[in-house]
C-alpha positions as CSV (number, residue, x, y, z in Angstrom):
1,M,-42.4,-109.6,94.3
2,N,-40.3,-106.4,94.3
3,I,-39.4,-106.4,98.0
4,R,-36.2,-107.7,99.6
5,L,-36.1,-108.8,103.2
6,H,-32.8,-110.1,104.6
7,L,-34.2,-112.3,107.4
8,F,-32.1,-115.1,108.9
9,E,-31.5,-118.5,107.3
10,F,-30.4,-121.4,109.6
11,E,-27.9,-122.4,106.9
12,D,-25.9,-119.2,107.4
13,F,-25.1,-119.7,111.1
14,P,-21.7,-121.1,111.9
15,W,-23.2,-123.0,114.9
16,F,-25.8,-124.7,112.8
17,P,-25.1,-128.5,112.8
18,H,-23.1,-129.4,109.7
19,V,-24.9,-132.7,109.3
20,V,-28.3,-131.0,109.1
21,R,-26.9,-128.3,106.7
22,E,-25.6,-131.1,104.4
23,G,-29.0,-132.8,104.6
24,M,-30.8,-129.6,103.5
25,L,-28.3,-129.0,100.7
26,D,-28.4,-132.6,99.5
27,F,-32.2,-132.2,99.1
28,L,-31.8,-129.0,97.1
29,R,-29.2,-130.6,94.9
30,F,-31.5,-133.5,94.2
31,M,-34.5,-131.3,93.4
32,I,-32.5,-128.8,91.2
33,T,-31.0,-131.7,89.3
34,K,-34.3,-133.6,88.8
35,L,-36.2,-130.5,87.7
36,G,-33.5,-129.1,85.5
37,A,-34.0,-125.8,87.2
38,Y,-31.0,-124.1,85.5
39,E,-31.9,-125.1,82.0
40,A,-32.3,-121.4,81.0
41,A,-28.8,-120.6,82.4
42,V,-27.0,-123.0,80.0
43,P,-27.1,-120.7,76.9
44,L,-26.0,-117.7,79.0
45,L,-23.1,-119.7,80.4
46,Q,-22.2,-121.0,77.0
47,E,-22.1,-117.5,75.6
48,L,-19.9,-116.4,78.5
49,L,-17.4,-119.2,77.9
50,L,-17.2,-118.5,74.2
51,K,-16.8,-114.8,74.7
52,T,-13.9,-115.2,77.1
53,Q,-12.4,-118.2,75.3
54,Q,-12.5,-120.4,78.5
55,R,-13.6,-123.9,79.2
56,H,-13.1,-123.9,83.0
57,I,-15.8,-122.8,85.5
58,T,-15.0,-122.2,89.1
59,D,-18.3,-122.4,91.1
60,L,-18.4,-120.3,94.2
61,C,-20.8,-120.9,97.2
62,S,-21.4,-124.4,95.7
63,G,-23.4,-125.8,98.7
64,A,-23.9,-129.4,97.7
65,G,-23.4,-128.7,94.0
66,G,-27.1,-128.7,93.1
67,G,-27.7,-129.0,89.3
68,I,-24.0,-128.6,88.5
69,A,-23.7,-132.1,86.9
70,G,-26.5,-131.4,84.5
71,I,-25.1,-128.0,83.6
72,Q,-21.7,-129.5,82.9
73,Q,-23.1,-132.2,80.7
74,A,-25.3,-129.7,78.8
75,L,-22.4,-127.3,78.2
76,A,-20.1,-130.1,77.0
77,Q,-22.8,-131.4,74.6
78,Q,-23.6,-127.9,73.2
79,M,-19.9,-126.9,72.8
80,Q,-18.7,-130.3,71.6
81,E,-15.7,-130.3,73.9
82,P,-15.0,-130.9,77.6
83,V,-15.9,-128.3,80.2
84,L,-14.3,-128.6,83.6
85,I,-16.0,-127.4,86.8
86,T,-14.3,-126.8,90.1
87,L,-16.6,-126.6,93.2
88,T,-15.8,-124.3,96.1
89,D,-17.5,-123.1,99.3
90,L,-16.9,-121.4,102.6
91,Y,-18.3,-124.6,104.2
92,P,-17.3,-127.4,101.6
93,N,-19.7,-130.3,101.4
94,I,-16.9,-132.8,100.8
95,S,-19.0,-136.0,100.6
96,S,-21.3,-134.5,97.9
97,Y,-18.3,-133.1,96.0
98,Q,-16.6,-136.5,96.0
99,Y,-19.8,-138.1,94.8
100,L,-20.1,-135.6,91.9
101,Q,-16.4,-136.0,91.0
102,A,-16.7,-139.8,90.7
103,K,-20.0,-139.6,88.8
104,S,-18.6,-137.1,86.3
105,N,-15.3,-138.9,85.7
106,N,-13.4,-136.0,87.2
107,T,-14.8,-133.4,84.9
108,I,-16.2,-131.9,88.2
109,N,-13.6,-131.5,90.9
110,F,-13.4,-129.4,94.0
111,V,-11.3,-127.3,96.4
112,A,-11.4,-128.9,99.8
113,S,-10.4,-125.8,101.8
114,P,-12.8,-122.9,102.5
115,V,-13.1,-120.3,99.7
116,D,-14.5,-116.9,100.4
117,A,-16.5,-115.6,97.3
118,T,-15.7,-112.0,98.3
119,S,-12.0,-112.6,98.2
120,V,-11.1,-115.5,95.8
121,P,-7.4,-116.5,95.9
122,E,-5.5,-115.4,92.8
123,S,-4.5,-119.1,92.3
124,I,-8.2,-120.0,91.5
125,K,-8.9,-119.4,87.9
126,G,-11.8,-119.9,85.5
127,V,-15.2,-118.3,84.8
128,R,-16.8,-117.8,88.2
129,T,-20.4,-118.9,88.8
130,I,-22.8,-118.7,91.7
131,F,-26.0,-120.8,91.7
132,S,-28.8,-120.3,94.2
133,S,-26.5,-118.7,96.8
134,F,-26.1,-115.0,96.0
135,H,-29.2,-114.1,98.1
136,H,-27.3,-115.4,101.2
137,L,-25.1,-112.3,100.9
138,K,-26.0,-108.9,102.4
139,P,-25.8,-106.0,99.9
140,E,-22.3,-105.1,100.9
141,Q,-21.1,-108.7,100.6
142,A,-22.8,-109.1,97.3
143,Q,-21.2,-105.9,96.1
144,A,-17.8,-107.3,97.2
145,V,-18.3,-110.4,95.2
146,L,-18.8,-108.4,92.0
147,Q,-16.0,-106.0,92.8
148,D,-13.6,-108.9,93.5
149,A,-14.4,-110.5,90.1
150,A,-13.8,-107.1,88.4
151,D,-10.6,-106.4,90.3
152,K,-9.2,-109.8,89.2
153,S,-10.5,-109.6,85.6
154,A,-12.6,-112.7,86.2
155,A,-15.8,-113.3,84.2
156,I,-18.7,-114.1,86.4
157,G,-22.2,-115.5,86.0
158,I,-24.7,-115.4,89.0
159,F,-28.0,-117.3,88.8
160,E,-30.9,-117.7,91.1
161,G,-33.4,-120.5,90.2
162,A,-36.6,-118.5,90.7
163,S,-38.6,-115.7,89.3
164,K,-39.3,-114.3,92.8
165,S,-43.1,-114.7,92.8
166,W,-45.8,-115.2,95.4
167,L,-46.8,-118.3,93.5
168,E,-43.4,-119.9,94.2
169,L,-43.8,-119.0,97.9
170,L,-47.2,-120.7,98.0
171,A,-45.9,-123.8,96.3
172,L,-43.0,-124.0,98.8
173,W,-45.4,-123.9,101.8
174,L,-48.0,-126.3,100.4
175,A,-46.1,-128.8,98.3
176,F,-42.5,-129.0,99.6
177,P,-43.2,-130.7,103.0
178,A,-44.8,-133.7,101.3
179,V,-42.1,-133.8,98.5
180,I,-39.3,-133.8,101.1
181,F,-40.8,-136.9,102.9
182,L,-41.3,-138.7,99.6
183,V,-37.9,-138.2,97.9
184,T,-35.5,-138.3,100.8
185,P,-34.9,-142.1,100.6
186,F,-33.8,-141.7,96.9
187,I,-31.2,-139.0,97.5
188,H,-27.6,-140.1,97.0
189,P,-25.1,-140.5,98.5
190,F,-27.1,-142.3,101.1
191,K,-26.8,-141.0,104.7
192,L,-28.4,-142.4,107.8
193,S,-28.2,-138.9,109.3
194,R,-30.5,-137.6,106.6
195,L,-33.2,-140.1,107.4
196,F,-32.8,-139.5,111.1
197,F,-33.2,-135.7,110.8
198,T,-36.0,-136.0,108.3
199,Y,-38.3,-138.6,109.8
200,L,-37.4,-139.0,113.5
201,I,-36.4,-135.5,114.3
202,P,-37.7,-133.4,111.3
203,I,-35.2,-130.6,111.5
204,I,-34.3,-130.9,107.8
205,P,-37.8,-130.4,106.5
206,F,-38.4,-127.5,108.8
207,G,-35.1,-125.9,107.8
208,I,-35.7,-126.4,104.1
209,V,-39.2,-124.7,104.2
210,W,-38.0,-121.8,106.5
211,D,-34.7,-121.2,104.6
212,G,-36.6,-121.6,101.2
213,T,-39.1,-118.9,102.3
214,V,-36.4,-116.5,103.4
215,S,-34.4,-117.2,100.2
216,L,-37.2,-116.1,98.0
217,L,-37.6,-112.9,100.1
218,R,-33.8,-112.3,99.9
219,I,-33.3,-112.7,96.1
220,Y,-32.1,-109.6,94.4
221,T,-34.3,-108.5,91.5
222,P,-32.7,-107.6,88.1
223,K,-33.2,-103.9,89.0
224,M,-31.4,-104.4,92.3
225,L,-28.6,-106.2,90.5
226,E,-28.4,-103.4,87.9
227,S,-28.0,-100.8,90.7
228,M,-25.3,-103.0,92.3
229,A,-23.3,-103.4,89.1
230,A,-23.4,-99.6,88.6
231,K,-21.4,-99.2,91.8
232,V,-18.6,-101.6,90.8
233,S,-15.4,-99.7,90.1
234,A,-14.4,-101.3,86.8
235,P,-14.6,-99.0,83.7
236,H,-13.7,-101.8,81.2
237,Y,-16.1,-104.4,82.6
238,R,-19.5,-105.2,81.0
239,W,-22.6,-106.2,82.8
240,R,-25.9,-107.8,81.8
241,M,-28.8,-108.8,84.0
242,G,-32.4,-109.9,83.7
243,K,-34.7,-112.9,83.8
244,A,-34.6,-116.0,81.6
245,G,-36.8,-119.1,81.2
246,S,-40.4,-119.4,80.3
247,R,-41.6,-122.6,82.0
248,I,-42.7,-123.1,85.6
249,G,-39.9,-124.2,87.8
250,K,-37.3,-123.2,85.2
251,H,-37.0,-119.4,85.6
252,V,-33.7,-117.8,86.5
253,I,-32.7,-114.3,87.6
254,Y,-29.2,-113.6,86.5
255,I,-26.3,-111.2,86.3
256,I,-23.3,-111.7,84.0
257,G,-20.1,-109.7,83.9
258,Y,-16.8,-109.9,82.0
259,P,-13.9,-107.6,81.2
260,D,-13.6,-106.1,77.7
261,H,-10.1,-107.5,77.2
262,Q,-11.5,-111.1,77.5
263,L,-13.8,-110.6,74.5
264,K,-13.1,-113.0,71.7
265,T,-11.8,-111.3,68.6
266,N,-12.2,-112.7,65.1
């Protein structure tokens, strides 16, 4: 699927009810975690942390923090030392962040105030990451995210949990509605609002399928990311992009960038 259509997602609208947005994001966090969707991203992130001599990740556009706990655990296990992750978002999902912080014994924390990925405050440090959210940004906004990282000499890793295929789109339409109804009672933290807007007024299932469809159509291909990186004004910044993962449900499209001066020297 080499096309990109920037149709609307309900999740992007400021007027969209926050309680419904949280319900949709909670489902995505649950599924990403259970499927280990970002397994292929772990070696890439480990390499980035080692190259830049950092052990702190600042996750941008965190949503509900989908898959971040598994990524943190895998990195800490592979590197044999603690890795700290700070969650941020323009619309912080505080209840999910508190849940992840408690479950991770504070190795995952969060910024409670809104953080704009196109203009990250200087006070926020660490290797930047974005999981499953870069497609929400229009080309000029996506370009601004890369430029802001380069301007502030921040390493960045952006990952989309998909290979952008028609098969994924078909699975979303045929399988996801049933999956949503089956797994919703098992999603933590428990929320009555999630049950209400799934079973009584099914706005959450409709929103997930619609936004999921649009997300696949919006995802930037590696060639699009390459073109975007070429426009970043940063002569001493290195970029790498492509696809990783070889198993169904575990593909990622990624772009990684870091300044030359952060390279580890032996």
